[in-house]
PADRENGU-163954 format. One record per residue (C-alpha): x, y, z. Coordinates in steps of 0.2 Angstrom, whole numbers, plus 5000, padded with zeros to 4 digits. Each point is the difference from the previous one (the first is absolute). Layout:
N
XYZ/...
***
This chain:
280
542655295555/498250004991/500450084985/499250074981/499950174990/499350134994/500850064984/498649984984/501149894985/499950044981/498749954992/500349864989/499950024984/500449804996/498549975014/498850114992/500049934982/500249844997/500649945016/499849814990/501750064992/501250105014/501249845000/500450024979/500150185000/501150025017/500749794992/500450074981/500450185005/501549975011/500849824995/499850094982/501050165006/501349885013/500249874986/500550084986/501450145015/500749845000/499849914982/501050174996/501250035010/500449824996/500350044983/500950165003/501449905012/500249884988/500350154988/501350095007/500949835004/499949944979/500450195000/498650024986/499450145014/500550144988/499849924982/498350024991/499249834997/498649915006/499749895013/500049835002/498349924996/500049935015/499850185009/498750094986/498849825001/500250035021/499750204997/498750014988/498349945013/500850045012/500050214995/498249954994/499749965017/500550205005/498350064998/499549905015/501350095010/499250184995/498349915007/501250005016/499750205003/498649985001/499849855015/499650175015/498850155000/500350155006/498549945007/499549955017/499249855008/498950055014/500949875010/498849935013/500549824996/501650034998/500550055009/499150145015/499049875008/501549925007/500350195007/498249995007/500349835008/501450095009/498750115006/498849875005/501649905007/500750155015/498250015007/499449825002/502149985010/499450195008/498549955004/500649845006/501350085009/498850135012/499149825004/501249945010/500549884986/501850074993/501649934988/500949965016/501649954987/499750104984/500150174993/498950014982/500550114986/498650044990/501050094982/499250104989/501449984983/499550164986/501249944985/500149795000/499150044981/501750074994/501249895007/499449955017/501050165005/499150065017/500049825006/502250014995/500050205010/499149915014/501549855003/501050114996/499850135015/499149865013/501049844999/501450045014/498450115005/499849895021/498350155004/499649944979/500249834998/500949865009/501149834998/498649914998/498950094987/498649914993/499450094984/498049974994/499850064985/498450054992/499750014978/498549994989/498649915015/498750004984/499349835003/500349865012/499549864991/502050084994/500849995015/501449965001/502150055009/501650044991/501849905000/500850124988/500150164992/500550114990/499749854983/500849895012/501850105005/499550055016/499849805012/498350045017/499849925013/499649824994/499650015020/499250135006/498949944981/499449865007/499650045014/498750134994/499249844990/499849895016/499650155008/498650044986/499549814999/499749975019/498550164994/499449914988/500750114986/500649924982/501850075000/501749944991/502150025001/500550084985/501550084991/499950134988/499350004981/501550084986/499650134995/498750075012/501150125012/500450015017/499150055015/500950095016/500149835012/501650024987/500850125010/499349945015/501549854995/501350074993/500050115018/499949795009/498650015004/498849865000/498650084988/498849914988/498450064991/498249994999/499350014985/498649964994/499449964982/500849924983/501650045002/500749964984/500150024980/498549924995/498750045017/500050135004/498550125007/499550124985/499850115014/501950025003/500950174993/498550034993/498850164997/498749845009/501049995020/498550095010/499449925018/499049894993/501149934994/500549955014/499049825009/499950035015/500149855008/502150034993/500150145012/499349915015/500749844996/501650135001/499850075014/499949845010/501549894992/501050185007/499350015017/500149835003/501949984994/500550135013/499249985015/500749814997/501850104996/499450095015/499649855011/501449894992/501350145010/498949975014/500549835004/501949974992/
***
């Protein structure tokens, strides 16, 4: 199963205005809110057990000294309300290009079949999901509907998901998803890296960075299928692509070589999977 998503993200204001401060803005706002909440909860529990919860008085100095800087930092929490704009991105690289690649794969395998070279043991499912930017909702619904439907997905299904294929020099395969909470297929990632390198492409595998979100491959993995996401951009909070989730996510931001390599790796993976069944 080759998949991508066609919905575009909202513009992330933190990426368009001083993007180098992204982690400071996120970390300070969330951190101040969470720590102040914990400190306040601890103080409340202490007051309850010491009988002072309804008494008039001044809290312990330790609480005051902790609460003051955390309260001063709370304006950073307000900034989080303006994290995302109401405006949507053009979404060329994230992730309409992947949906376009699915169309090209359909043409490729149809052409091969019509010219006497079909796949013999493999069904190729091509999916373009909606709702990825709204919590992977499209993929989640698809797998909920079809995970036990053998006419769509067999028990042995591989999900080759593609997201943000901007630059060939940054091509890699994810081995975990949703901020590290979902494991993807290390075996499949290793095989894909091997295919890429055998074709002369640079590629590697790595877990997803924390606070970078997730991809539709997570829903395939949660449904019990082997899954990876191919990405081709710097994917950490310091080096993320400068057009990612911005109004500059236009076709010219996509390296044609990244598209060519992605298609080539996907085709080789599918053909090898088909051949492996034939020779087993």
